[in-house]
N, C-alpha and C positions, 0 to 999 in steps of 0.2 A: 176687874180692870178691862176696859174696852179694848178690843183687838185692833191691830193696825188696819186689817181689811174693813172692819166696820167704821173706823175713823175716816178712811178714804171715802167710803161710800156716803157717810153723813155729809162730808164737805162737798162732794159732787152734788148731792141732793139739794144742798143750800144754794148752789149756783144755778141749777136749772129746775124747772117745774117737774113735779113727780110724774106728770103725764107725758113728758117729752120723750120722743123716740130718738134714736141715733141719727136718723135722717134730718131731724129738726135742729141739730146742732149746727151753728154757723162756724166759720173758720176761727173766730176769736174764742168761742166756747170750747172747741176742740183743742185749741192751743192751751187754754187754761186747764182743762182736765188733764192733758198730757203733762203740763208742768207740775200739777199736784202729785200725779202718780210718780213722776220722775223724782221729785223731791223726797217722797216717802221712801222710794227704793234706795236712793243714795244715802239717806240717813239711817235706813233700816235694811241693809242688804240681806239680813237673815230671813227676811220675808220670802225670798226666793227659795230657800231650803224648805220653808213651811209649805209653799206652793208645790214644790217638787214632791214632797212626802204625801201631801194630800192627793196629788195626781196619781202617784204610784199606788196609793191605797184604793183609789177609785178604779184604776185599771185592774188591779188584782181582783177586786170584788166582781167586776164585770167579767173577767176571765173565768173565775170560779163559777159564776152563774151560767156562762156559756158552756162550761164543761158539764155542769149538772144536766143541762138540757141535752147535750150530746150523749151523756151516759144513759139517760132515759130512752132516747131515740134508738140507741144500739144496744139495749140491755140484754136482749135475747143472744146476740152474737157475742157479747162481752162475757156473760156469766154462764151461758148454757150451750155453747157450741159443742157439738159432738166430736170435733176434731181436736179439742184441747185435753191435755192430761189434767186430771183432778187429783190433788193430794189432800191429806187430812181426811176429815170426815166427809165422804161423798154426799151425805145427806144433812150436812151441817145447817145450822139455822142462819149463819151469816157467811157470805162468800167474799173472799179477798182475791182479786186478780193481780198478778204481777207480770209486767212487761220487762223483759230482761235480755241481756246479751252475754254470751259466754266469755267474751273478752272485756267485760265491764268490770273494773276493779271494785267499784262500789257494790256491784251485784254480788261479787265474791265475798266482800266484807259482810254484806247483809245476809248471806246464806245461813250462818249459825243463828242469827236473829230469827229468821223465818222458821228454821227447824225447831228452835227452842219454843217459839210461840205455838207452833203446831203441836209440840209435845205437851204443853201445858193446857192449851184450849182444845179439848176433845170434841168440841162442837163447831170447829171452824173448817170451812171448805175453802181450798186454795186452788185457783185456776192458773195454770202456767201459759204464758203467751210469749212465744219466741219473737223477739224484735231485734234482729241483727242489724246494727248500725255502724259497726267498726270494720267494715271491709269484707273481702272475700272469705277469709278464714272464719269470720263470725257467721256468715251465711252458710258456709260449708257445715259448721257445727250445728247450726239450727236445723238444717235439712237432715243431718245425720240423726239428731235427737228425735225428730218427728218420725223418721223412718224406723227408728228403733222400737217405736210403739208397736209395730207389726210383729215384732219378735217378743213382745211383752216385757221389755227391759228398759222402757223409758226412764223411770225414776232412778234406778241405780246408775244408769248412764248419765243422766242429767247431773246427779250429785257428783260423779266422778269428774265430769268436764268442768262444772262450775267450781269444783274444789281444786282444780289444777292451778298450781302457782305460776304466775307469769302469763305471757301471751300464749294463747292456744292456737297453734298452727294446724294446717290440715293433717300433717303427719301425726301430731299429737292426738287428733280426733281418732285416727284409724288405730293408733296404738292402744288408746283407752278402750276403744270398742272391742278390740281383741282381748284385752285384759279382763273386760266384763263378760267375756264368752259370747259375744255377738258373732253372728255369721257376717263377716265383713263383706264378703262378695255379694251376699243378698242385700246387705245394707246399702252398698253402693248402687245397686240396681233399684232399690226402693226409693233412694234419695232423688232419682231422676223422674219420679212420678209427677205428672202434672198436678196432682192433688196436693203434693208437698208445696209446690210453688204457689198454688192458690191460697194455701193457708198463711204463708208468709206475706203474701200480697194483701190479704184481708187484714192481717195484724197491722201492717204498715198503714193502711187506710184508716183503721180504727184509731191508731195513734195520732194520725193527722187530724182526725175529727175531734179528738180529745185534747188537742194542742200538746201532745206528748212529744218532746224533742230529744229526750235522753233517757238513760236507764240508770238505776231501776225506776219504775213508776208503779204505784199501787192504786187500785180502785177498790174502795170499800163502800158498797152500796152506791150512793150518789156522789161520794167524795173522791176526788182524784188527788193523789199525794205524789208529786213528782220528786224524785231524788231519794237518797238513802234515809231510812228512818229506823232507829233502834227499836228493839222489841217492845219496850215500854210504850213508845209512841204508837206503834201499830196496835198493841193491845188496848190502848186508851181509845183509839179510833173504832175498834170493834165493839168495845163496851158501850161507847156512845150510841151506836146503832141499836144495840140491844136495849139500852135504857129508854130509847125513844120509841120502842115498841116493836123493833125488828126491822128487817129489810123492807125498803120501799120498792126497790127495783131488782135487787139481787136475789 
């Protein structure tokens, strides 16, 4: 069955020579073409939905392609920055990067999924990227997490903060730090280090380059996955990389 798009095109082609350009249409021809298009749209309004879906599809494809280019351009900083904490197998064959916020409810929901995947896949390398987007408390938590690395307790502190139920306030961060036996006074001092601020700034610029506007967001080799994804989805994305021959940029 011929599509409405093609039907319109065929009628227009019958009215004007194939070699004609837009500038060659006179006022009457333009009016006739407009009438044809209008008639089809009025009789077949569903065509607008078809156009919208096709436009969305093309925009999504273009965005994915731009993200792939950006990932390749920033691969070293994304996957191998010395300032990032690496969980799982530090020498794993596939790297998964996660941008997260300690006050992100979907990040909290996704934590068991990530941990389960890490437990099942012993050859997966996971890079943590603090990306505080939910205000001052989130930035405070991110700075505290990065500073805790100097005391060798990043991972346990990270898990405790991300596992906290409800909104994480500054007071909660300090309380959790004490409960995890961190030196809170030293933590506060290290949090003010220019290096900590630089790491967060770099992460924000990376997110901007990758068109990441929310959390969580995952990067698995060239693929950027915005939003929450259950373990099976993450595992499938990792498997796809391995099946294709391994990391191209990670």
